[in-house]
DRENMIKE-110992 format. One record per atom (N, C-alpha, C): residue number from 1; atom name; x, y, z. Coordinates in pm, whole numbers. Layout:
residues N
NUM;CA;X;Y;Z
...
This chain:
residues 175
1;N;-2505;-577;902
1;CA;-2453;-484;803
1;C;-2563;-383;771
2;N;-2571;-275;848
2;CA;-2674;-174;827
2;C;-2656;-100;694
3;N;-2766;-88;621
3;CA;-2765;-18;493
3;C;-2858;101;501
4;N;-2811;215;449
4;CA;-2894;334;444
4;C;-2846;420;328
5;N;-2928;515;290
5;CA;-2888;606;185
5;C;-2793;708;248
6;N;-2666;702;203
6;CA;-2569;798;255
6;C;-2594;934;191
7;N;-2622;1029;276
7;CA;-2641;1168;233
7;C;-2550;1255;319
8;N;-2536;1379;276
8;CA;-2453;1473;353
8;C;-2508;1484;496
9;N;-2639;1491;506
9;CA;-2704;1503;638
9;C;-2677;1379;723
10;N;-2682;1260;661
10;CA;-2658;1136;735
10;C;-2513;1130;785
11;N;-2419;1172;700
11;CA;-2278;1171;739
11;C;-2254;1265;856
12;N;-2315;1384;851
12;CA;-2302;1479;962
12;C;-2371;1425;1088
13;N;-2478;1349;1071
13;CA;-2552;1291;1183
13;C;-2473;1186;1259
14;N;-2371;1132;1195
14;CA;-2288;1030;1262
14;C;-2202;1089;1373
15;N;-2197;1221;1384
15;CA;-2117;1285;1490
15;C;-2163;1240;1628
16;N;-2297;1231;1647
16;CA;-2350;1186;1776
16;C;-2312;1041;1802
17;N;-2315;961;1697
17;CA;-2278;820;1710
17;C;-2132;806;1749
18;N;-2048;895;1696
18;CA;-1905;893;1730
18;C;-1886;918;1879
19;N;-1960;1014;1933
19;CA;-1944;1049;2075
19;C;-1987;933;2165
20;N;-2091;860;2121
20;CA;-2143;748;2201
20;C;-2059;622;2181
21;N;-1987;616;2071
21;CA;-1917;495;2031
21;C;-1810;452;2131
22;N;-1802;320;2149
22;CA;-1690;267;2228
22;C;-1571;257;2132
23;N;-1475;173;2162
23;CA;-1357;162;2077
23;C;-1383;87;1948
24;N;-1496;19;1935
24;CA;-1522;-59;1815
24;C;-1566;30;1699
25;N;-1538;-17;1580
25;CA;-1577;56;1459
25;C;-1716;12;1415
26;N;-1789;104;1357
26;CA;-1921;73;1302
26;C;-1918;105;1153
27;N;-1970;13;1073
27;CA;-1973;32;928
27;C;-2118;43;881
28;N;-2140;140;794
28;CA;-2271;158;732
28;C;-2250;155;581
29;N;-2336;81;513
29;CA;-2324;65;368
29;C;-2428;151;298
30;N;-2390;202;181
30;CA;-2477;289;102
30;C;-2578;204;26
31;N;-2702;246;26
31;CA;-2805;173;-48
31;C;-2803;206;-197
32;N;-2740;317;-235
32;CA;-2734;355;-376
32;C;-2619;289;-452
33;N;-2502;285;-392
33;CA;-2383;231;-458
33;C;-2336;108;-379
34;N;-2364;-10;-434
34;CA;-2329;-134;-367
34;C;-2178;-144;-348
35;N;-2138;-172;-226
35;CA;-1996;-187;-194
35;C;-1935;-61;-133
36;N;-2006;50;-138
36;CA;-1957;177;-83
36;C;-2013;194;57
37;N;-1933;250;147
37;CA;-1981;272;282
37;C;-1895;368;359
38;N;-1929;379;487
38;CA;-1853;468;576
38;C;-1826;393;706
39;N;-1705;408;757
39;CA;-1667;350;884
39;C;-1666;462;987
40;N;-1736;439;1098
40;CA;-1742;538;1204
40;C;-1658;488;1320
41;N;-1554;564;1352
41;CA;-1469;532;1466
41;C;-1490;634;1576
42;N;-1415;622;1680
42;CA;-1430;715;1793
42;C;-1390;857;1754
43;N;-1289;870;1667
43;CA;-1240;1004;1633
43;C;-1248;1039;1485
44;N;-1283;942;1399
44;CA;-1286;974;1256
44;C;-1396;898;1182
45;N;-1427;950;1064
45;CA;-1522;886;973
45;C;-1447;867;840
46;N;-1450;745;789
46;CA;-1373;713;669
46;C;-1461;640;569
47;N;-1457;688;444
47;CA;-1529;620;336
47;C;-1446;500;290
48;N;-1516;394;247
48;CA;-1447;275;198
48;C;-1530;209;89
49;N;-1464;120;14
49;CA;-1535;31;-78
49;C;-1494;-111;-42
50;N;-1585;-203;-72
50;CA;-1561;-342;-38
50;C;-1620;-429;-147
51;N;-1541;-525;-195
51;CA;-1589;-613;-302
51;C;-1497;-735;-309
52;N;-1550;-845;-360
52;CA;-1468;-963;-385
52;C;-1383;-940;-509
53;N;-1253;-969;-496
53;CA;-1161;-964;-609
53;C;-1095;-1101;-617
54;N;-1120;-1171;-726
54;CA;-1064;-1306;-746
54;C;-1094;-1396;-626
55;N;-1218;-1390;-577
55;CA;-1261;-1476;-469
55;C;-1221;-1433;-329
56;N;-1156;-1318;-316
56;CA;-1112;-1270;-185
56;C;-1178;-1136;-156
57;N;-1231;-1121;-35
57;CA;-1294;-996;4
57;C;-1186;-890;26
58;N;-1200;-778;-46
58;CA;-1102;-670;-39
58;C;-1174;-543;3
59;N;-1116;-473;103
59;CA;-1170;-344;148
59;C;-1063;-238;123
60;N;-1103;-130;57
60;CA;-1010;-23;21
60;C;-1061;108;80
61;N;-973;182;142
61;CA;-1009;313;198
61;C;-1018;414;84
62;N;-1128;486;80
62;CA;-1147;592;-19
62;C;-1088;721;34
63;N;-1119;754;159
63;CA;-1066;875;219
63;C;-1143;918;343
64;N;-1087;1013;412
64;CA;-1146;1066;534
64;C;-1265;1155;498
65;N;-1373;1142;576
65;CA;-1495;1218;549
65;C;-1478;1368;573
66;N;-1376;1407;649
66;CA;-1348;1551;668
66;C;-1286;1611;543
67;N;-1216;1528;467
67;CA;-1145;1577;348
67;C;-1230;1563;222
68;N;-1297;1449;207
68;CA;-1377;1423;88
68;C;-1523;1458;110
69;N;-1580;1530;16
69;CA;-1724;1549;16
69;C;-1785;1416;-26
70;N;-1909;1394;10
70;CA;-1975;1267;-18
70;C;-1973;1233;-168
71;N;-2004;1328;-253
71;CA;-2007;1300;-397
71;C;-1868;1270;-452
72;N;-1765;1340;-401
72;CA;-1628;1310;-443
72;C;-1591;1167;-404
73;N;-1626;1130;-281
73;CA;-1596;995;-232
73;C;-1672;891;-313
74;N;-1797;921;-346
74;CA;-1878;826;-425
74;C;-1819;808;-565
75;N;-1771;917;-626
75;CA;-1709;907;-759
75;C;-1580;825;-754
76;N;-1498;852;-653
76;CA;-1374;775;-638
76;C;-1407;629;-612
77;N;-1511;605;-534
77;CA;-1554;468;-503
77;C;-1597;395;-631
78;N;-1667;465;-719
78;CA;-1707;404;-847
78;C;-1585;358;-926
79;N;-1484;444;-931
79;CA;-1361;408;-1003
79;C;-1294;285;-940
80;N;-1285;285;-808
80;CA;-1223;172;-738
80;C;-1303;43;-758
81;N;-1435;53;-750
81;CA;-1520;-65;-769
81;C;-1508;-119;-912
82;N;-1491;-29;-1007
82;CA;-1471;-71;-1147
82;C;-1340;-150;-1160
83;N;-1233;-99;-1099
83;CA;-1105;-171;-1101
83;C;-1121;-308;-1036
84;N;-1188;-311;-923
84;CA;-1207;-436;-850
84;C;-1289;-535;-931
85;N;-1390;-484;-1002
85;CA;-1472;-569;-1088
85;C;-1387;-634;-1198
86;N;-1285;-561;-1244
86;CA;-1196;-611;-1349
86;C;-1083;-697;-1293
87;N;-1089;-731;-1164
87;CA;-991;-821;-1105
87;C;-866;-755;-1051
88;N;-867;-623;-1042
88;CA;-751;-549;-991
88;C;-774;-515;-844
89;N;-677;-551;-761
89;CA;-685;-518;-619
89;C;-610;-386;-599
90;N;-681;-275;-573
90;CA;-616;-145;-557
90;C;-511;-142;-446
91;N;-531;-220;-341
91;CA;-432;-224;-231
91;C;-299;-280;-281
92;N;-305;-386;-360
92;CA;-183;-446;-415
92;C;-116;-353;-515
93;N;-196;-286;-596
93;CA;-141;-192;-694
93;C;-68;-77;-626
94;N;-124;-29;-517
94;CA;-62;80;-442
94;C;72;34;-384
95;N;73;-87;-331
95;CA;196;-143;-273
95;C;303;-160;-380
96;N;265;-211;-497
96;CA;360;-228;-607
96;C;416;-94;-652
97;N;331;7;-657
97;CA;374;140;-697
97;C;475;197;-600
98;N;452;177;-470
98;CA;545;226;-369
98;C;680;157;-380
99;N;680;26;-408
99;CA;805;-48;-420
99;C;879;-3;-545
100;N;807;24;-654
100;CA;872;70;-778
100;C;948;200;-755
101;N;898;286;-670
101;CA;960;415;-645
101;C;1074;407;-544
102;N;1088;293;-476
102;CA;1193;277;-375
102;C;1330;270;-440
103;N;1428;322;-371
103;CA;1566;308;-417
103;C;1626;183;-351
104;N;1741;142;-400
104;CA;1809;26;-344
104;C;1841;53;-196
105;N;1885;174;-166
105;CA;1916;209;-27
105;C;1793;190;63
106;N;1679;242;21
106;CA;1558;230;101
106;C;1520;83;121
107;N;1533;3;16
107;CA;1498;-138;26
107;C;1593;-211;121
108;N;1722;-182;111
108;CA;1818;-250;199
108;C;1799;-205;344
109;N;1773;-77;366
109;CA;1749;-29;502
109;C;1622;-91;560
110;N;1521;-105;475
110;CA;1397;-169;519
110;C;1423;-316;554
111;N;1503;-381;472
111;CA;1538;-521;498
111;C;1610;-534;632
112;N;1708;-447;657
112;CA;1784;-452;781
112;C;1694;-425;902
113;N;1597;-337;882
113;CA;1505;-302;990
113;C;1415;-421;1027
114;N;1366;-494;924
114;CA;1270;-601;950
114;C;1336;-736;975
115;N;1459;-755;930
115;CA;1526;-883;949
115;C;1606;-877;1078
116;N;1542;-912;1186
116;CA;1604;-898;1318
116;C;1682;-1023;1360
117;N;1672;-1131;1284
117;CA;1737;-1255;1327
117;C;1875;-1276;1263
118;N;1932;-1175;1197
118;CA;2065;-1192;1140
118;C;2172;-1157;1242
119;N;2291;-1211;1218
119;CA;2403;-1181;1307
119;C;2439;-1034;1294
120;N;2487;-973;1402
120;CA;2528;-832;1394
120;C;2636;-808;1288
121;N;2728;-905;1273
121;CA;2835;-889;1174
121;C;2778;-884;1031
122;N;2672;-961;1007
122;CA;2608;-960;875
122;C;2545;-824;848
123;N;2477;-771;949
123;CA;2416;-638;936
123;C;2521;-532;908
124;N;2636;-543;974
124;CA;2743;-447;951
124;C;2798;-457;809
125;N;2809;-580;758
125;CA;2856;-599;619
125;C;2759;-534;520
126;N;2630;-552;545
126;CA;2531;-490;457
126;C;2541;-338;462
127;N;2563;-285;581
127;CA;2577;-139;595
127;C;2701;-89;521
128;N;2809;-168;525
128;CA;2930;-132;448
128;C;2902;-134;299
129;N;2823;-232;254
129;CA;2785;-239;112
129;C;2705;-115;72
130;N;2617;-72;160
130;CA;2537;47;131
130;C;2629;167;110
131;N;2729;181;196
131;CA;2823;293;184
131;C;2912;278;62
132;N;2960;154;34
132;CA;3054;132;-76
132;C;2988;150;-213
133;N;2862;119;-221
133;CA;2792;126;-349
133;C;2698;247;-354
134;N;2748;360;-311
134;CA;2667;482;-297
134;C;2590;516;-425
135;N;2657;508;-540
135;CA;2591;541;-667
135;C;2476;448;-697
136;N;2495;322;-670
136;CA;2391;222;-695
136;C;2272;241;-600
137;N;2299;287;-479
137;CA;2195;299;-377
137;C;2088;401;-414
138;N;2120;495;-502
138;CA;2022;597;-541
138;C;1936;552;-658
139;N;1969;437;-714
139;CA;1897;384;-830
139;C;1763;327;-785
140;N;1660;350;-866
140;CA;1529;294;-831
140;C;1531;144;-860
141;N;1456;69;-781
141;CA;1449;-75;-800
141;C;1390;-110;-936
142;N;1296;-30;-981
142;CA;1233;-55;-1110
142;C;1337;-48;-1223
143;N;1421;54;-1220
143;CA;1525;69;-1321
143;C;1630;-42;-1307
144;N;1667;-73;-1185
144;CA;1768;-175;-1159
144;C;1723;-310;-1211
145;N;1597;-338;-1194
145;CA;1542;-465;-1243
145;C;1555;-475;-1394
146;N;1531;-363;-1463
146;CA;1548;-362;-1609
146;C;1693;-387;-1646
147;N;1786;-329;-1568
147;CA;1929;-348;-1595
147;C;1970;-493;-1576
148;N;1912;-560;-1478
148;CA;1946;-700;-1456
148;C;1898;-783;-1573
149;N;1782;-748;-1626
149;CA;1731;-821;-1741
149;C;1821;-799;-1862
150;N;1879;-682;-1874
150;CA;1973;-653;-1982
150;C;2112;-679;-1923
151;N;2157;-801;-1929
151;CA;2279;-842;-1859
151;C;2401;-759;-1898
152;N;2401;-696;-2012
152;CA;2517;-619;-2053
152;C;2542;-500;-1961
153;N;2440;-457;-1888
153;CA;2455;-345;-1794
153;C;2558;-375;-1687
154;N;2565;-501;-1647
154;CA;2648;-532;-1532
154;C;2748;-644;-1560
155;N;2771;-679;-1685
155;CA;2863;-789;-1714
155;C;3003;-753;-1667
156;N;3071;-851;-1611
156;CA;3207;-831;-1564
156;C;3217;-775;-1423
157;N;3108;-735;-1364
157;CA;3110;-678;-1229
157;C;3044;-778;-1133
158;N;3113;-888;-1107
158;CA;3048;-998;-1035
158;C;3005;-959;-893
159;N;3084;-878;-822
159;CA;3045;-841;-686
159;C;2918;-757;-688
160;N;2916;-657;-775
160;CA;2797;-572;-784
160;C;2679;-654;-834
161;N;2707;-744;-929
161;CA;2601;-828;-984
161;C;2536;-911;-874
162;N;2618;-971;-786
162;CA;2560;-1052;-678
162;C;2481;-964;-581
163;N;2527;-841;-557
163;CA;2454;-750;-470
163;C;2319;-713;-531
164;N;2317;-693;-663
164;CA;2192;-658;-731
164;C;2094;-773;-720
165;N;2139;-896;-742
165;CA;2049;-1010;-730
165;C;2001;-1025;-586
166;N;2088;-992;-490
166;CA;2048;-995;-350
166;C;1934;-896;-326
167;N;1947;-776;-380
167;CA;1844;-674;-362
167;C;1714;-716;-428
168;N;1721;-780;-543
168;CA;1598;-825;-610
168;C;1533;-935;-528
169;N;1610;-1022;-467
169;CA;1552;-1123;-379
169;C;1484;-1056;-260
170;N;1547;-951;-207
170;CA;1486;-875;-96
170;C;1352;-819;-138
171;N;1349;-765;-259
171;CA;1226;-705;-308
171;C;1115;-808;-310
172;N;1144;-928;-355
172;CA;1043;-1034;-360
172;C;997;-1074;-221
173;N;1090;-1075;-125
173;CA;1056;-1112;12
173;C;967;-1006;77
174;N;999;-879;56
174;CA;930;-770;127
174;C;797;-732;64
175;N;771;-777;-56
175;CA;645;-738;-122
175;C;530;-818;-70
C-alpha cells in the first residue's frame, strides 16, 4: 500500500504510470488525509476513500480525477470519512436513496428483469398487473410504503392491497 503526498503534480505524473500499466489497478494513499487515495487504471484515475464502518472495510468512489480538482476531492473525501466515522456507509445510503426515488413500475420491471427462474405465464401476469394498475405504477415506493402503514389508504381494495405488499416484498429482496 504505497503512501505519498498527493499533489497536483503527483496526480499529473501518474499519466506515465497509466501508459505503462497492465490491466491491474494501482492504488496510492495520501499521506496527509488517512483513508484518501487515488486508483490508477489503464484509462482513468479515480479518487476514493476507504475506512472500516461497523467492522467492515468500505471503499467509496469520490470522483474521476479529470472532473475533480485535488482539493475538491480531498474536501469531499473529508465529508465521506466523517460519515464513515459515524457509522454511516455512503454506498448503502446512495442505494437506499435510489430505491426511494423508484416508482412501482421501475421496481416491478427490475424484478422481472432479474427474476429469470419464473414461469413465462407468471411474468405475463405481472406485466398485465403493470398495465392494469397504471396509476399506481407512477407512485414512488417511498410514498407507497407510507400508504401501507396508514391502512386506511387501501382498505377494501384487497387485490391492490396484495399487489402493494408484493411490491414491498420485492423492494426488500432487491435492496
